[in-house]
C-alpha positions in Angstrom: 23.3 -2.2 75.7 22.6 1.8 75.9 23.9 2.0 72.3 21.8 -0.2 70.4 18.8 1.2 72.0 19.9 4.7 71.0 20.0 3.4 67.1 16.3 2.3 67.6 15.6 5.3 69.0 17.6 6.8 65.9 15.7 4.6 63.5 11.9 5.3 65.1 12.3 9.1 65.1 13.3 9.2 61.7 10.2 7.9 60.5 8.2 10.1 61.9 7.6 13.8 60.7 9.6 16.7 62.8 6.2 17.0 65.4 4.8 13.5 65.3 4.5 13.8 69.3 7.4 15.6 70.1 6.7 17.9 72.5 9.3 20.0 75.0 9.0 20.9 79.1 7.6 24.3 79.1 10.3 27.4 81.3 6.2 28.6 82.7 5.3 25.5 83.6 3.0 22.6 81.0 3.9 21.4 78.1 5.0 22.9 74.3 3.9 20.7 72.0 4.8 21.1 68.0 1.7 18.9 66.6 0.0 22.1 68.4 1.3 24.0 65.6 0.3 22.0 62.3 -0.3 23.9 59.2 3.0 26.3 61.0 6.2 27.2 60.7 8.2 26.9 63.7 11.8 28.3 65.0 13.4 26.3 66.9 16.7 27.7 68.6 19.1 26.6 71.4 20.2 28.8 73.5 22.5 29.6 76.3 22.1 33.0 77.9 25.6 33.6 79.2 26.8 33.1 75.2 28.4 35.2 73.4 25.1 34.9 70.9 23.0 36.2 73.4 22.2 39.8 71.9 20.4 37.5 69.3 17.7 36.8 72.0 16.6 40.4 70.1 16.1 39.6 67.0 14.2 35.6 68.3 12.1 38.3 70.2 12.0 40.6 67.3 10.4 37.8 64.9 8.7 36.4 67.3 6.6 40.0 67.2 5.9 40.3 63.6 5.6 36.9 62.7 3.9 35.6 65.2 0.2 37.3 64.5 1.0 35.5 61.2 1.9 32.2 62.5 5.8 30.8 63.2 6.5 29.9 66.6 9.4 30.9 68.1 10.6 28.3 70.6 14.0 29.2 72.5 15.4 25.6 73.9 18.0 26.4 76.9 21.1 24.0 76.4 24.1 24.1 79.0 25.3 21.3 76.4 28.2 24.0 75.9 28.7 25.0 79.9 27.3 28.5 78.9 24.0 28.6 80.2 23.0 29.3 83.9 21.9 26.7 86.7 18.4 27.0 87.0 15.1 26.9 84.8 13.9 29.7 87.3 17.4 31.4 86.7 17.0 31.5 83.1 13.6 33.0 82.8 13.9 35.8 85.1 17.7 36.0 83.4 16.2 36.6 79.6 13.2 38.7 80.7 15.8 41.4 82.4 17.6 41.9 79.8 15.8 40.9 76.9 12.5 41.0 78.1 12.2 37.9 76.8 8.4 37.1 76.5 8.6 34.0 73.4 7.8 30.8 74.6 10.7 28.5 75.8 11.8 25.5 76.9 13.3 24.1 80.2 16.8 23.6 80.2 17.7 20.7 77.8 20.1 18.5 76.2 21.1 19.5 72.0 23.5 16.9 71.5 25.1 13.5 72.7 23.1 10.9 73.4 20.8 12.4 76.4 19.1 15.0 73.3 15.8 15.6 73.6 13.9 13.6 71.3 13.8 16.6 69.0 17.4 16.8 68.2 18.2 13.5 68.2 15.7 13.3 65.1 16.9 15.8 63.4 20.2 14.2 63.7 18.5 10.7 62.1 16.7 12.7 59.7 18.9 14.9 58.2 22.2 15.1 60.4 21.8 18.0 61.7 22.8 18.4 65.8 24.1 21.5 67.6 28.0 22.2 67.3 27.3 25.3 69.8 24.5 28.0 71.3 21.9 29.5 68.8 21.6 27.2 66.3 17.7 27.5 64.4 16.3 24.8 63.0 13.4 26.2 60.5 10.3 23.1 60.8 7.9 24.0 57.5 3.8 23.5 57.9 3.8 20.1 57.0 7.0 19.9 59.4 9.3 18.8 57.0 12.7 20.6 57.5 12.8 23.3 55.8 16.3 24.9 56.6 19.0 24.8 59.6 21.7 27.8 60.1 25.0 27.9 62.6 25.3 30.2 65.5 26.9 33.2 63.6 23.9 33.4 61.0 21.5 36.1 62.6 17.8 35.3 63.1 16.7 38.7 61.5 18.9 38.6 57.9 17.4 37.6 55.1 18.9 33.7 55.0 16.0 33.2 57.5 13.7 35.9 57.4 13.4 34.9 53.6 12.4 31.1 54.7 9.7 32.0 57.1 7.9 35.0 54.9 8.0 32.2 52.6 6.8 29.6 54.4 3.5 31.5 56.2 -0.2 32.9 54.9 
């Protein structure tokens, strides 16, 4: 029964553009609605504070600082799906602020893979076959909500593959 419901959700989600109704609970309270960024690119990254790739937080913050004024949303989605995240949202927020001076938007701790994944990630899997295989996987959505690129953990957020794709989408 549960797998049938999941299949129906995935089919329904695949018919939607990436932004259509997807929102995340903000680690600071409230919600982060992807619809609010219609017409602008969005880089969504599943993160984990204790991961060896955590230094990428500095690069994500730099993208936020340099491209945010031009319309880019960089969204960190903490997840413990790979067993490398702290225990509470408050611990994640405080750790990232203290160690990386992070000010970019961040969601509450969320699942990014499997049947309990956030609906955005279920849509990504149904739409493009992309499912995070580790922490710090990146998804770039274009201004119309289309998937403009996906990258694994080893790809640097400040490298030419990602910055080139972002710059192509900005005015």
